[in-house]
N, C-alpha and C positions, 0 to 999 in steps of 0.2 A: 209685730214687735214695735213697741213704742220707744221713741227716743226724742231728744230735744236738740235742735240745731245749735242753740246757744245756751247750754246748761248753766253758764256762769250768771245769767240773769236771774236764776231761781233764788239766788241769795237775797234778792229784794223781798221775797216772801216773809222774811223775818220782820219787815216793817208792819205787817198786819197785826200780829199779837201786840207789838209795841204801841201801835195806834189805838188798839182796843183798850189797853191799860190806860193810855192817855185820856181817852174819852171817859173812862170810868172816873178817874180823878178829877177831870174837868166838870163832870156832872156833880160830884160832891162839893167841889169848890163853888159852883154856881148856887147850890142850895145854901151853903154857909153864908155867902154874900147876901143872898136874898133875905135870910133870917136876920141878918144884921140890921137891915132897914125896915123890915115888916115883921110884925108879930106873927108867929106861925099859924094860929087859928084863922088869921085874916088872909093867908096866902090863897087858899082855895076860893075865897069869896072874891078876891081881886082878880084872879086869873082863872075863871071858870072853864074856859075853852082850852087851856094848855094841857097838852097830853105828854106825859113823860114816856109812855110806851111808844108813841109815834116817833118821838125824838130818838129813842133807842133803836127802833126799827130802821130809821133813816141812816143812823150811824153804821148799823150792821150792813145795810145795802151798799153803803159807800165802801166799806172794807172789802166786801165780796167783789164788787166791781173792780177795785184796785187789784185784787188777787187775779182776776180774770185777765186784766191788762198785762200783768207780769207774765202770766202763762203764755199769752199771745206773743209777747216779745221774745220769750224763749223758743217759740216756734215748735210746737210738738209735731212729730212726723211719725207716720205709720208706713211700714213696708208692705204696700199692697200693689205696687206698680212694677211691671216687668219691662226692662228695656234691653234691646239687642246691642251688643258691643262687638264690633269686628276687630280681629287681631291680625296684625301683619308683622312679619319679622323674618329672621334668617335662622339657620341651624348652626350652632356654635359649640365646639368642643374645646374645653380648657385642658391642656396637658400640663400637669403639675409635677415637677421634679421632687421626689421624696428621698433622694439618695442621702447618705450620711454627710456629704459635704454641704448640704443645705442647712446644717446646724451651725455653720460658721457665723461668727458674730461681727463681721465687718460691716453689716447692715443691722441696725438695732430693731428689735431685740435679737433676731437672727434672720438668716435668709428665708427660711421656711415660713416663719410667722409673718414676715413682711409680705411674702408672696400670697399667703392666705388672706391677709387684710386687703391686698390689692384685688384679688379675685372677688372677695365679698363686695368691695366697692363697685366693681364692674357689674355684679349681679344687681345691685341697687339702682344702677343707671339703666339697665336693660328694660325694655317694655315691648312685650309681644313676641320676643324671640324665644326659641327653644334652646336650652343650654344643657350640656352634659360635662362630666368630669372624668378624665383619664389620669391615673397616678402611675408614675413609672420610676424605675431605678434600673436594675439589671433586667427586669421584665416590665411589662405594662399591663394594667388591668383597668377595666371600666368601673369607676367608683359608683357612678349612677348614670343611667342613660339619658337621652334627651328628654327634657321636661320643661314645662312653663311654670312650675311651682318653685319660685325663687326662694321662698322661705325654707322649704325642705332642702333645697340644694345648698343653702347657706349652712344649715345644720351639718350636712355631710362634710362640707369644706372645713368647718371648725374642728371636726373630729379627726382630720387627716394628720398623720405623723410619719416619721421615718420608718416605723415598723409596719407600715401598710404594705410594703413590698419587701419580702425577705431576701430577695436576690440582690447582691450589691452590684454597683456599676451605674452607668448612665447611658441608656439606649434610647436616644431621641428618635431614631428611625423606627424602632418598634412601637413607640408611642404614636407616631404619625400613622402607621399601618393600622393599629387598633382603632384609632379615631375614624379613619377612613372606612373601616368595615362596620363601624357602629352607627354611621349616618343612616337615617331612615330614608327610604325611597318612596314613601307614600305621596310626597309632593316635590316638585322640581324646584326646591328652594336654593338660594345662594348659601353656600357652605363655607365655613371658615374655622381655623384652628388657631388658638392662642397658646403658645408654649412658654412656660415660666420656668426657667432653669438657669444654672450657672454655666452650662455648656461644657463643663470639665469632664474629661475621661469619656469622650463620645465613642461609642462602640457600635457595631452592627452596620447594616447597609443604609446609611443615612442618605446618600446620594440617590439610591433607588427609590426610597420612600418619598423623597422630595420630588423626584421626577413623576412619580405616580400621582401625587397631589397636584402638581402643575398640569398634568395631562387632563385630569378630571375637573379642572377649574376651581380647586379648593385653595383659597388664599391662606397662607400661614403667617401669623404675626408672632414675634418673639420678644420676650422681656428678659434681659440679663440681670441676674441676681448676684451681687458681689462686687468686688473691686479688683483692679488690676494688681494691686500690691498683695492681695490675698490675706488670709487669716488662718490660724490653726483651727482644727476641728475639735471641739470639746467632747469629752467622754463623761457621761453622767452615771452615777451610781444608783442604787435602789431607792434612795430618798430624793431623787431628782436633783442631787447636788453634784457639781462638777468635781470629778476626782482626778482627771488627767486629760491629756490631749492625745489625739490619734497619732500612732507611730507607724512607719512603714516597716518592711521586712528587715531593713538594715538597722532599725532602732532609732531612726531620725524622726523628729516631729514633722507631720505632714502639714504643708502650707497650701491651702486650697485657693486658687485664683480663678477669676472670671475669664472664660474663653469667649471673647466677643466675636472672633472671626467666624467660628462655626455658626453661631446664631445669626449673624448678619447674612451669611451666604444662604442659609435656609430661607430667611424672609425674602431676600431679593430674588431668589430663584422662582418664587411663587407669586410675586406681585404684592407681597406684604411689606411690612416695615419692622424695624428693630427699635426697641426702646431700652435704655439702661436705667435700672431702678436706683433710686437714691433714698436717703432717709426721709426727706421732705419733698420728694418729687411728685409730679402729676403725670407719670407715664401712662397710667390707666386712662386718664382723660384723652390723651392722644389716640390710644388704641380705640376707645369708645367712639371718638369722632370719626375715625376711619370705618369702623363697623357700621355706624349710622349711615354712612354714605353708600353702603352696599344696597343693591336692589332688594326691596322687601317683597315678600310673597304673602298673599292672604291665606291664613291657615285655618279659617273657619270662623264661626261666630259663637259667642257665649252669652247665654241669657242669665242676667243677674237681677237681683231684687233691688229696685230703687225705693225711694221714700217719698211719699206724698205729704206735702205741707198741710197741716190741719190747724193753722193759727187762727183761721177765721171763726172757728167755733167758739173758743174762749173770748175772742174779740167781740163777737156778736152778743154773747151772754153778758159780757161786761157793759156793753152799751145799753142793753135792755135794763139791767139793774140800775145803771146810772140814771136812765130816764125815769124809772119808777121812783128813785130817790128824789129826783127833781120835782116830779108831779105830786108827790105825797107831801101834804102839809103837816104841821105840828098841832093842828087843832083837833080837839077830841071829837070822835065819831061814835055812833051807837054800835055799828057792826064791829068795829075794832075793839070797843069796850067789852062786848060780849066774848069776842075771841080771846081777849086777854084774861078773862076770867077762867077760860079753859086752859090756856097756855100762857102762864105767867112769863113776862119778859125777863124776869130775873133768872129763870132757868135756861132761856134760850141763849143768852149772851155767853155764859161759861161754856156751853156746848160748842158754840161757834169758835170760841177762843181755843178750846182743846183741839177742835178739828183743824184749825189753822196751824197750831203748833205741830201737830202730828204730820200734816202735809209738808210743812217746812222741814221737819226732820227727815222725812222720806226723800225729799228733793235733795237734801244735803248728802245723803248716801249716794244717790244717783249722780250728783255732781262729782263726787270723788271717783266713782267708777268711770264716768265720762272723761275726767281729767287723766285718769290712768290709761284709758284707751287711747287718748291723744298722744300721751308720752310713749305708749307701746308702739303706735304706728310710726313714730319718729325714731324708733330704736333706742329711746332713752329708758332702758329697762329698769335701772335702779329707781328712777323717778316714778315709773309706773308701779313698781312694787310698793313704794311709800304711799301712793294714793290708794291702792287696793287695801293695804293694811289699815288705813284710816277708815275706809268704808266698812271693813270687817269689824273694827272696834266699835263703830256706831251701830252696826247691825250684824251680829254674828251669824244670823240665819240667812244672810244674803248669799245665795248660791252663785250668782253671777260674779260677785266680788271674789269669792273664794276660788272659783275656777280660773278667773283671770289672774289671780295671784300665782296659781300653779304655772300658768303660761309665762309669767314674768320670771319665776324661778328657772324654768326650763331654758329660757333664752340666756340666762346668766350662767349656764353650765352647772346649775345646782340640781342635779338629777334626783338625788335622794329626797330633797324637800318637795320637788314636783311630784315624785312618785307617791309620797304620803298624801298629798292633797288630792291627786287623781283617784287614789284608792278609796279615800273617804267619799269622794264624789260618786264613785261607782256604787258603794254600799248604800248611799242615801238617795240615789237617783229615783225620782218618782215616775219618770217616763222612759220608754225604751230609747228615745232619741238622745236624752241626756246621758244615759248609760253608755250608748254606743260611742258618743263623742268622748266620754271619759276613757273608755277602753282604747280608743284610737290614740289619744294623747299619751296614755300610759304606755302603749306599745312603742311610741316614739322615744319616750324616756329610756325604756329598756334597750332599744336599739342603740341609742347614743351611748349608753353605758356598756355596750358590747355584750349585753345579756340577750343573745339572739334567740335562745330557746324560749325565754319568757316573753319576748316580743312577739314571736310567732303565735304563742298561745293567746295573747291579748288581741292580736289582729284577728285571729279566728273568731273570738267572741264578738268582736265588733262586726265582723261580716255576718255572723249568725243573726245579729240584731238588725242589720241593714245590709242585705246582699248587694244592693246597688251602689254601695260606697266604693267608687273606683280608686280613691286615694288609699283607702285601707287595703284594697286588693293589690295595688301597686307596691305599697310598702311591705305587704306580706311576701310577695314574690321576691322583692329585693332582699329582705331579711333571710329568706330561704336560700337564695343564691349565695349570700355572704356566708351563711352557716356551712353550706356545702363546700365553698372555697376553703374555709378554715379547716374543715374536716379533711379535705383532700390534701391541704398543706401539711396537716399533722401526720397523715399517713405517709406522705412523701418524705417528711423529715425522719420518721421512724424507719422507712425503707432505706433511706440514705445512711442512717446510722447502722442498720444491719449490714448493708453492703460494705460500709467502711470497716466494721468489725471483721467481716469475712475476709476482706482484703488484707487487713492487718494480720490475721491468722495465717493467710497464705504467705505473706511477706516473712513472717516469723519462721514458718516452716522452710522457706527457701534459704533464709539466713542460716538456720540450723544445718540444712543439707550442705551449704557451702562450707560451713565450719568443719563438718565431718569429713568432707572431701579434702579440705586443706590439711586436716590432721593426718589423713591417710598419706597424702603426698609428702608431708614432713617426715613421717615414719619411714617411708621408702627411701627418701634422701639420706636419712640418718643411717640406715642399714648399708647404703652404698658407700658412705664416708667411713664406716667402721671397718670395711673389708681391707683396705691397704694397711691399717694399723695392726691387723692380725697376721699379716704375711711374714714379717721379720721373725716372729716367734715360731712360725711353722717351717722356716727354712732349715732348721736343725733336725727336722723329722726325716724319716726314711723316704726314699722316692715313692715306694708303693703306697705308703700312708698318705703322702702329699696328694697323689692323684685321687685317692678315695675321698679325702677331705674336700677337694675342689669340686668333685662331682656332687657331693652332698650340698655344698653352698650354692652352686649354680642353679638358676631357674630355667626350665625348658623355654626355648625361644618362642614357640607357639603360644604358651600360656602368658608370657610377658607381652606379646603383641595384643592378645585379647584384652588384657588389663588396661593397656595404654589406649586402645580403641574405645573401651567403655568410659574411661576418664574424659576423652575428647568429646564423646557424645553427650556426657553429662554436663560438661562445661557449655556446649552449644545450647543445650536445652535451658540452662540457667540464664544465659545471655538473651535467648529468645523471649523468655518470660519477663525479664527485666525491660526489654524493649517494648513489649506489649503494655506493661504497666506504665511506662513513661508516656506511651501514646494515648492511653485511656485517661490519664490524669489531666485535669484542666487547671491551668495556673492562672489565677487572677492577680495581675500585677498591682492593680489599684482596686481596693474594695471600699472605696468611699465616693 
């Protein structure tokens, strides 16, 4: 692969066609001045040894040598050298709180976005360390395992939101346990955890998790998101517009505050430190400095392609051309005269000018691509997009400019535009390597858009073209695991819904049974109350008729005892079911 160390110098190639045109007009002006003093038929007689062809050749040699010097200054490089780079670092897990309270806006734009920016800044500062991400709320999940691919990690961090964990709450202890279990044991590296949370509504066995981390020598650093005064939690509608604020069970607006005490205790117990986030603070710099002071472990070596400088080739050619120009005189010679009859100089000069102009145009496209690459490496993605678009406008067939434009779209979260460019690149790829690379990037865009099935299919195609691509294999397994989690979560939600419906049916049946029992008791009481009212009317009857009527109205004692015993048992059974239901139900006092 050819590149230039200083592509901005290539703009000087525009001087070559300009100088060629200047030499042409200078030659015409010289002839006009000569004719003004000497009659034209006498010119050849007075200057018999002057050679216009040699003068033209000398000018062409001068222009070519100048072009070679400009290319040498740009320093062409070819990637033919392999150099070994050793990587040393630590294993680091970032535990990011994605509970609903992280949407509070006491830190701009909100706590979660500020936390994501801080974590991204930390990734850009790391060098050689392996980093992973755990997201947590009422549960904790590994968003991505330990990796040294900071660019891919940054993409996952940008995609995190409060819906990443469906269970409400804030279980910091669970997040620490998940991170502890996810550390790799292949190397005895120094391990650390950075917790980014507001610390509110801490649940679970935090003390036990902190003690396990301290016992295993894992240092925990904490960053508090929020303010002590607190802020309400906004609720957004379907159009991402704020519709209301979060209310508690009593109907009051929830005010979420930063709980620094819990975060400070977690950090101090493990030898870490606590930082409080602010709108314009540098808390990440302090955390990074402490992480840098930890003992590093060599994690292996990586062979990368370097670039060999090739500036001496155009430099040597330019010197040779300049020497020829210096040694060549303007006097007419027989050999050159014969050559000029076969190859007229008038034809040679336009060809050289066309070649110079075309070379300059090609270098301009490369310079735009190179400028875009520099902006891309510095995370100035809009500037990179502008440079790539300029290159595409000058040369629509430049596959490098088009592909890099898709990368710039991808970094700016414009997944649909990136997908369109990658799809076109797949269709027009001339080699299997280009097609595999396009499939890989296309799979990343699908993954970021949460189109997991499409991403799995594109990763498969990339692996078919290059089975040795470990990044594609890793992303394929990650997308497969994420799809499985979503499916399991969907099944769990359906099962919970079914269980809730069944429980509601049982509750309704129990309520109906209670109402029926109550109606029966009310009917029995009404019958007992009506008996004294009938007695005054029956006192005027005859004695034998009174005894017969009482015998008909009275219920046998054994039957009455059986009915009362059945009512007591039914009531006990109802109370037992109600107690079971109350014990099985989980009350979440705070779901933010």
